C-alpha positions in Angstrom: 0.0 0.0 0.0 2.9 2.4 0.8 6.2 3.2 -0.8 8.9 4.5 1.6 8.8 7.9 0.0 5.0 8.3 -0.1 3.8 11.8 0.6 0.0 11.2 0.5 -2.2 8.1 0.8 -6.0 8.1 0.8 -7.7 4.7 0.9 -11.2 5.8 2.1 -14.2 3.5 2.0 -12.2 0.2 1.7 -13.7 -2.1 4.3 -11.5 -5.0 3.1 -8.5 -3.2 4.6 -9.7 -3.5 8.2 -8.0 -5.0 11.1 -5.4 -3.1 13.2 -3.5 -0.2 11.8 0.0 -1.5 11.0 2.7 0.0 13.2 5.2 0.2 10.3 3.2 3.3 9.0 5.0 5.2 11.7 8.2 4.6 9.8 7.0 6.5 6.7 8.8 9.7 7.5 7.8 11.5 4.2 4.0 10.9 4.8 2.2 14.2 5.1 -1.5 13.4 4.3 -3.2 10.1 5.2 -6.8 9.1 5.1 -8.3 5.7 6.1 -12.0 6.8 6.7 -14.6 4.0 6.6 -12.1 1.2 6.2 -13.1 -1.1 9.1 -9.9 -0.6 11.1 -10.2 -1.7 14.7 -8.2 -1.7 17.9 -5.9 1.0 19.4 -4.0 3.6 17.4 -0.4 2.5 17.3 2.0 4.8 19.2 4.4 4.6 16.3 2.1 7.1 14.5 3.7 9.7 16.8 6.9 9.3 14.6 5.2 10.9 11.6 6.9 14.3 12.1 5.9 15.6 8.6 2.2 14.7 9.0 0.0 17.7 8.1 -3.4 16.0 7.8 -4.7 12.6 9.0 -8.3 11.3 8.8 -9.2 8.2 10.8 -12.9 8.6 11.4 -15.7 6.0 10.9 -13.5 3.1 12.0 -13.7 1.3 15.3 -10.5 2.8 16.8 -9.7 3.4 20.4 -7.2 5.7 22.1 -5.6 9.0 21.1 -3.4 10.0 18.2 0.1 10.1 19.6 2.1 13.3 19.1 
């Protein structure tokens, strides 16, 4: 789904993606805009997302996620 130099990734309304958000996303240092709305993701938001220092916009709504977005 991602390339190591991805800047933007929007995969909205893809319920087949579901499950937990993979922790490796926190390693994508170039990622600035990410949207996973209505994808069926569950569980807690991985703390590794706090590593996304270049993130400008992130949309996680309409999933079954718990917790806070780490900063």
